Backbone as a printed PyTorch tensor [residue, N CA C, xyz], in Angstrom:
tensor([[[  6.1170, -16.0540,   3.1410],
         [  7.2230, -15.1790,   2.6210],
         [  6.0610, -14.0180,   2.2410]],

        [[  6.7120, -12.7750,   2.4570],
         [  6.0230, -11.6110,   2.0970],
         [  7.1070, -10.7600,   1.2500]],

        [[  6.3810, -10.6500,  -0.1450],
         [  7.3560,  -9.6990,  -1.2970],
         [  6.7540,  -8.6830,  -1.4710]],

        [[  8.1120,  -7.6570,  -2.1190],
         [  7.5920,  -6.4450,  -2.5830],
         [  6.3640,  -6.3350,  -4.0880]],

        [[  5.6100,  -5.9310,  -3.4670],
         [  4.1810,  -5.9590,  -4.7230],
         [  3.0800,  -6.3200,  -4.5020]],

        [[  3.1280,  -7.0290,  -3.0690],
         [  2.2740,  -7.9090,  -2.7680],
         [  1.1780,  -7.2350,  -2.4230]],

        [[ -0.1930,  -7.5970,  -2.2840],
         [ -1.1550,  -6.9800,  -1.6830],
         [ -2.0670,  -7.5620,  -0.6050]],

        [[ -1.9560,  -7.2020,   0.4710],
         [ -2.4820,  -7.9310,   1.7700],
         [ -3.7550,  -7.3910,   2.4220]],

        [[ -4.5900,  -7.6150,   3.1200],
         [ -5.3380,  -7.0500,   3.7510],
         [ -4.7360,  -7.0970,   5.4950]],

        [[ -4.7720,  -5.6460,   6.0770],
         [ -3.8750,  -5.7370,   6.9520],
         [ -4.7390,  -4.8710,   8.2070]],

        [[ -4.4400,  -5.1090,   9.5440],
         [ -5.0350,  -4.2550,  10.5810],
         [ -4.3050,  -3.1380,  10.7230]],

        [[ -4.6690,  -1.6500,  10.2630],
         [ -3.9090,  -0.8220,  10.7760],
         [ -4.2190,  -0.2460,  12.1590]],

        [[ -4.8530,  -0.7430,  12.7280],
         [ -5.0950,  -0.1970,  13.8850],
         [ -5.9960,   0.9890,  14.3150]],

        [[ -6.0880,   1.4830,  15.5300],
         [ -7.5000,   2.2870,  15.6990],
         [ -6.9650,   3.7220,  15.1290]],

        [[ -7.7740,   4.5030,  14.4290],
         [ -7.4990,   5.7250,  13.6120],
         [ -7.0050,   6.8080,  14.6130]],

        [[ -6.0190,   7.6650,  14.6350],
         [ -5.4640,   8.7800,  15.0800],
         [ -5.7160,   9.9230,  14.1950]],

        [[ -6.7180,  10.7140,  14.7830],
         [ -6.6760,  12.1760,  13.7310],
         [ -6.9840,  11.7910,  12.5770]],

        [[ -6.0320,  12.1970,  11.4710],
         [ -6.3100,  11.8920,  10.3730],
         [ -5.5110,  10.7180,   9.7920]],

        [[ -5.3050,   9.5120,  10.2850],
         [ -4.4650,   8.3380,   9.8370],
         [ -5.8630,   7.5230,   9.1140]],

        [[ -5.1340,   7.0530,   8.4250],
         [ -5.7880,   5.7630,   7.7650],
         [ -5.7940,   4.9740,   8.9570]],

        [[ -7.1840,   3.8150,   8.7700],
         [ -6.8670,   2.9880,  10.1700],
         [ -7.9770,   1.8510,   9.8580]],

        [[ -7.7650,   0.8420,  10.5750],
         [ -8.5690,  -0.2420,  10.8310],
         [ -8.3180,  -1.4850,   9.5650]],

        [[ -9.2850,  -2.1140,   9.0250],
         [ -9.0470,  -3.4210,   8.0310],
         [ -8.9540,  -2.5650,   6.5350]],

        [[ -7.6640,  -2.7170,   6.0070],
         [ -7.8870,  -2.3850,   4.4860],
         [ -6.7590,  -3.2950,   3.7000]],

        [[ -6.9590,  -2.9010,   2.5340],
         [ -5.9340,  -3.4230,   1.8770],
         [ -4.6260,  -2.5370,   1.6870]],

        [[ -3.2160,  -3.1910,   1.6920],
         [ -2.1760,  -2.6840,   1.4720],
         [ -1.1740,  -3.3020,   0.6830]],

        [[ -0.1720,  -2.5540,   0.4330],
         [  0.7960,  -3.1550,  -0.7420],
         [  1.9670,  -2.7980,  -0.3960]],

        [[  2.8880,  -4.4260,  -0.3840],
         [  4.1210,  -4.0720,   0.5090],
         [  5.1590,  -3.3910,  -0.5960]],

        [[  5.9110,  -2.1910,   0.0640],
         [  7.0550,  -1.7880,  -0.6810],
         [  8.5190,  -1.8790,  -0.1750]],

        [[  8.5420,  -2.5090,   0.6600],
         [  9.9390,  -3.2340,   1.1490],
         [ 10.2450,  -4.3210,   0.0940]],

        [[ 12.2160,  -3.9900,   0.2040],
         [ 12.1470,  -5.1710,  -0.5690],
         [ 12.5150,  -6.2620,  -0.0340]],

        [[ 12.6570,  -7.0560,  -0.8610],
         [ 12.4380,  -8.7960,  -0.4330],
         [ 13.8390,  -8.9170,   0.3360]],

        [[ 15.0500,  -8.5110,   0.3580],
         [ 15.7940,  -8.9140,   0.9350],
         [ 15.9120,  -8.2310,   2.6050]],

        [[ 14.8390,  -7.7590,   2.9170],
         [ 14.5300,  -7.5350,   4.5260],
         [ 13.5350,  -8.0810,   4.7960]],

        [[ 13.1380,  -9.5020,   4.1150],
         [ 11.8980, -10.4680,   4.7750],
         [ 12.1990, -10.8050,   5.9060]],

        [[ 13.5300, -10.9080,   6.6760],
         [ 13.8390, -11.5400,   8.0410],
         [ 13.5530, -10.5010,   9.1710]],

        [[ 13.1790,  -9.1500,   8.7890],
         [ 12.6620,  -8.2930,   9.6390],
         [ 11.1700,  -8.8340,  10.2770]],

        [[ 10.7860,  -8.0330,  11.3760],
         [  9.5570,  -8.3020,  11.9840],
         [  8.5940,  -7.1000,  11.6830]],

        [[  9.2020,  -6.2980,  10.5930],
         [  8.1850,  -5.1370,  10.4720],
         [  8.0930,  -5.0800,   8.6750]],

        [[  7.0890,  -4.4030,   8.4320],
         [  7.1680,  -4.0220,   7.2280],
         [  6.7900,  -2.9830,   6.5800]],

        [[  7.1190,  -2.3690,   5.4260],
         [  6.5090,  -1.1660,   4.7710],
         [  5.6990,  -0.9440,   4.1010]],

        [[  4.5490,  -0.4620,   3.8490],
         [  3.1570,  -0.7270,   3.2910],
         [  2.7030,   0.8320,   2.9290]],

        [[  1.9990,   0.4620,   1.9070],
         [  1.1430,   1.9530,   1.7990],
         [ -0.6110,   1.7220,   1.5830]],

        [[ -1.5760,   2.2830,   2.3820],
         [ -2.6620,   1.5900,   2.3890],
         [ -3.6960,   1.7540,   0.7710]],

        [[ -4.7430,   1.0140,   0.8280],
         [ -5.2780,   1.4140,  -0.2390],
         [ -7.0630,   1.9210,   0.6250]],

        [[ -7.8420,   2.5190,  -0.3630],
         [ -8.8730,   2.7750,  -0.2420],
         [ -9.5650,   2.9580,  -1.6490]],

        [[-10.9810,   2.3310,  -1.4710],
         [-11.9100,   2.1220,  -2.3240],
         [-12.9250,   3.4550,  -2.5280]],

        [[-12.4690,   4.6730,  -1.6150],
         [-13.2800,   5.5500,  -1.9390],
         [-12.3020,   6.8390,  -2.8510]],

        [[-12.9070,   6.4930,  -4.2830],
         [-12.1550,   7.0460,  -5.0380],
         [-12.0540,   8.8850,  -5.2880]],

        [[-13.0690,   9.4360,  -4.4160],
         [-12.7230,  11.2610,  -4.4120],
         [-11.2550,  11.1530,  -3.6650]],

        [[-10.5730,  10.1600,  -2.8800],
         [ -9.4720,  10.6300,  -2.3790],
         [ -8.2000,  10.8370,  -3.5850]],

        [[ -8.5280,  10.3580,  -4.8600],
         [ -7.3150,  10.2260,  -5.9710],
         [ -7.2550,  11.6850,  -5.9540]],

        [[ -6.4550,  12.3780,  -5.8510],
         [ -5.5380,  13.3640,  -6.2400],
         [ -4.3500,  14.0140,  -5.9010]],

        [[ -3.8400,  14.8650,  -6.9090],
         [ -2.3320,  15.1190,  -6.8140],
         [ -1.4000,  13.7720,  -7.3030]],

        [[ -0.2220,  14.4080,  -6.9200],
         [  0.8470,  13.1600,  -7.1500],
         [  0.9050,  11.9850,  -6.1940]],

        [[  0.4240,  11.8460,  -4.9050],
         [  0.5070,  11.5080,  -3.9220],
         [ -0.3030,  10.1870,  -3.6710]],

        [[ -1.3060,  10.0750,  -4.7780],
         [ -2.1360,   8.8050,  -5.2210],
         [ -2.0760,   8.4280,  -6.0220]],

        [[ -2.5950,   7.0550,  -6.1510],
         [ -2.0360,   6.1590,  -7.7570],
         [ -3.7890,   5.1800,  -7.8680]],

        [[ -4.3190,   5.3500,  -9.1290],
         [ -5.5910,   4.8940,  -9.0650],
         [ -5.2570,   3.2160,  -9.4770]],

        [[ -5.7850,   2.5530,  -8.9890],
         [ -5.5700,   0.9170,  -9.3470],
         [ -7.2400,   0.0770,  -9.9290]],

        [[ -7.3150,  -0.4730, -10.7910],
         [ -8.4070,  -0.9670, -11.4350],
         [ -8.9850,  -2.3650, -10.7490]],

        [[-10.1310,  -2.7090, -10.3270],
         [-10.5240,  -3.9940, -10.2210],
         [-10.1450,  -5.0020, -10.6860]],

        [[ -9.7440,  -5.7980,  -9.8420],
         [ -8.7590,  -7.3600, -10.1320],
         [ -7.3300,  -6.9290,  -9.9050]],

        [[ -6.6400,  -5.7040, -10.1940],
         [ -5.2100,  -6.0280,  -9.8010],
         [ -4.8320,  -5.7640,  -8.5590]],

        [[ -3.6830,  -6.7250,  -8.5090],
         [ -3.2180,  -7.3910,  -7.1240],
         [ -4.3610,  -7.7640,  -6.2310]],

        [[ -5.5720,  -8.4420,  -6.5280],
         [ -6.4870,  -9.1030,  -5.8880],
         [ -7.9780,  -8.0450,  -5.5030]],

        [[ -7.5550,  -7.0080,  -5.5950],
         [ -8.6090,  -5.9960,  -5.0360],
         [ -9.9270,  -6.0210,  -5.8540]],

        [[-11.0870,  -6.0910,  -5.1450],
         [-12.1450,  -6.2290,  -5.5830],
         [-13.0540,  -5.3090,  -6.5490]],

        [[-12.4660,  -3.7980,  -5.5980],
         [-12.9750,  -2.5000,  -6.2280],
         [-12.2030,  -1.6840,  -6.6780]],

        [[-12.3520,  -0.9300,  -7.8910],
         [-11.2960,   0.3340,  -8.1300],
         [-10.7080,   0.9890,  -6.7770]],

        [[ -9.5780,   1.1650,  -6.3270],
         [ -8.8090,   1.6010,  -5.0900],
         [ -7.7630,   2.7980,  -5.8050]],

        [[ -7.7520,   3.3980,  -4.6020],
         [ -6.4610,   4.7110,  -4.5720],
         [ -5.7800,   3.9910,  -3.5520]],

        [[ -4.2840,   4.2930,  -4.2750],
         [ -3.4310,   3.8480,  -3.2700],
         [ -2.7530,   5.3010,  -2.5980]],

        [[ -3.0510,   5.0450,  -1.1700],
         [ -2.6660,   6.4270,  -0.5310],
         [ -1.1850,   6.6460,  -0.2240]],

        [[ -0.3590,   6.8320,  -1.1900],
         [  1.1180,   7.1330,  -1.1910],
         [  1.7200,   8.0120,   0.1030]],

        [[  0.9700,   9.1680,   0.2750],
         [  1.3330,   9.8540,   1.3820],
         [  0.7770,   9.6270,   2.9810]],

        [[  0.1830,   8.0120,   3.1290],
         [  0.2380,   7.4350,   4.1650],
         [  0.9480,   6.3170,   4.8280]],

        [[  2.4240,   5.9390,   3.8610],
         [  2.8160,   5.3020,   4.2930],
         [  3.1790,   4.5910,   5.8010]],

        [[  3.4770,   3.4170,   5.8460],
         [  3.2570,   2.9320,   7.2240],
         [  4.5390,   1.9570,   7.4660]],

        [[  4.5220,   1.4740,   8.5800],
         [  5.4000,   0.6090,   9.1230],
         [  4.8270,  -0.4330,  10.0310]],

        [[  4.2070,  -1.4730,   9.7640],
         [  3.8220,  -2.4880,  10.2010],
         [  4.1020,  -3.7890,  11.0140]],

        [[  4.0250,  -4.1320,  12.1030],
         [  4.1860,  -5.7060,  12.6350],
         [  3.6180,  -6.5090,  11.3690]],

        [[  4.6520,  -7.7050,  11.0630],
         [  3.7990,  -8.2380,  10.2090],
         [  2.9530,  -9.2850,  10.7280]],

        [[  2.8990,  -9.5400,  11.9940],
         [  1.5840,  -9.8450,  12.5370],
         [  0.3030,  -9.5610,  12.5390]],

        [[  0.3490,  -7.9630,  11.7340],
         [ -1.0500,  -7.3160,  11.3920],
         [ -1.3180,  -7.4680,   9.7310]],

        [[ -0.4530,  -8.7840,   9.2810],
         [ -0.7470,  -8.8760,   8.0250],
         [ -1.8810,  -9.9890,   7.8450]],

        [[ -3.0330,  -9.9520,   7.5350],
         [ -4.2840, -11.0640,   7.8910],
         [ -4.3580, -12.1780,   6.8030]],

        [[ -4.5040, -11.6050,   5.2240],
         [ -4.4820, -12.3980,   4.0300],
         [ -3.8220, -11.5810,   2.9020]],

        [[ -3.1560, -12.7470,   2.0400],
         [ -2.5960, -12.2240,   0.8020],
         [ -3.8220, -12.0350,  -0.0920]],

        [[ -3.8540, -10.9680,  -1.2590],
         [ -4.7300, -11.0520,  -1.8730],
         [ -4.2460, -11.4430,  -3.5030]],

        [[ -3.2420, -10.8200,  -3.8470],
         [ -2.2680, -10.8300,  -4.7880],
         [ -1.2770, -10.0710,  -4.8670]],

        [[ -1.1480,  -9.9590,  -6.2540],
         [  0.3180,  -9.1340,  -6.6730],
         [ -0.4250,  -8.2550,  -7.6670]],

        [[  0.5480,  -6.9530,  -7.5400],
         [  0.1300,  -5.6660,  -8.1090],
         [  1.0850,  -5.6140,  -9.4950]],

        [[  0.3630,  -5.6380, -10.7830],
         [  1.1990,  -5.7610, -12.0490],
         [  2.6100,  -4.5430, -11.7360]],

        [[  3.4680,  -4.9400, -12.5610],
         [  4.6020,  -4.1880, -12.4090],
         [  4.6620,  -2.5820, -12.2990]],

        [[  3.8000,  -2.2100, -13.4930],
         [  3.4970,  -0.8330, -13.8990],
         [  3.0120,  -0.1490, -12.8530]],

        [[  1.7860,  -0.8970, -12.1490],
         [  0.9510,  -0.1710, -11.1350],
         [  2.2380,   0.1630, -10.0340]],

        [[  3.0750,  -0.9520,  -9.9650],
         [  3.8550,  -0.4480,  -8.7650],
         [  4.9020,   0.3230,  -8.9030]],

        [[  5.1960,   0.5220, -10.2000],
         [  6.2090,   1.7460, -10.4340],
         [  5.3780,   2.7150,  -9.8330]],

        [[  4.2500,   3.0660, -10.3300],
         [  3.7250,   4.2560, -10.3110],
         [  3.3850,   4.6620,  -8.9790]],

        [[  3.3590,   3.4820,  -7.9660],
         [  3.0880,   3.8750,  -6.7700],
         [  4.5360,   4.5680,  -6.0540]],

        [[  5.8790,   3.7750,  -6.8420],
         [  6.9890,   4.1290,  -6.2860],
         [  7.0820,   5.6500,  -6.5750]],

        [[  6.7160,   5.9570,  -7.6810],
         [  6.8030,   7.3460,  -7.9330],
         [  6.0840,   8.4210,  -7.2700]],

        [[  5.1430,   7.9620,  -6.7720],
         [  3.8300,   8.7050,  -6.0940],
         [  4.7120,   8.8490,  -4.8710]],

        [[  5.3620,   7.7970,  -4.2750],
         [  5.9030,   7.9270,  -2.9270],
         [  7.0970,   8.6550,  -2.9170]],

        [[  8.0470,   8.5910,  -3.8260],
         [  9.1740,   9.5930,  -4.2810],
         [  8.5030,  10.8080,  -4.0890]],

        [[  7.5080,  11.3230,  -4.9920],
         [  7.0370,  12.4280,  -4.8810],
         [  6.7340,  13.0380,  -3.4760]],

        [[  6.0660,  12.2240,  -2.7830],
         [  5.6080,  12.3490,  -1.3660],
         [  6.7860,  12.7490,  -0.4500]],

        [[  7.8340,  12.1790,  -0.4690],
         [  9.0050,  12.2900,   0.2210],
         [ 10.3610,  13.2910,  -0.1860]],

        [[  9.8690,  13.8930,  -1.4450],
         [ 10.5800,  14.7660,  -2.3220],
         [ 12.0080,  14.2970,  -2.3900]],

        [[ 11.9320,  12.8360,  -3.1150],
         [ 13.1460,  12.4250,  -3.4510],
         [ 12.8500,  12.1290,  -4.8470]],

        [[ 14.0500,  12.2410,  -5.4750],
         [ 14.1360,  12.2700,  -7.2590],
         [ 13.9100,  10.8600,  -7.5440]],

        [[ 13.4220,  10.7600,  -8.7130],
         [ 12.8180,   9.3200,  -9.2470],
         [ 12.9430,   9.5040, -10.5650]]])
């Protein structure tokens, strides 16, 4: 079972241009009611803290969601992945951090929040 707010290691594929790629942790954004689908909506993380700027990123602390390093959720890099690209569950984000990511995704998409 895959649930909203879980952090997984995922294969993001080969890079194309400025896309974030290769093996990285991601957070599941998709609602649990859509678990029966073969795809999942995610936001990737990076441990390169210099990428934390503006309203489209969220800083997480080491240990949150099973992340071993402080990391940045790249909310402007929203992806849809085949569930087979999810390799290992790391943990669950605290609700307040997931809320911050939701707000940053809404900012990225120009949606009211």
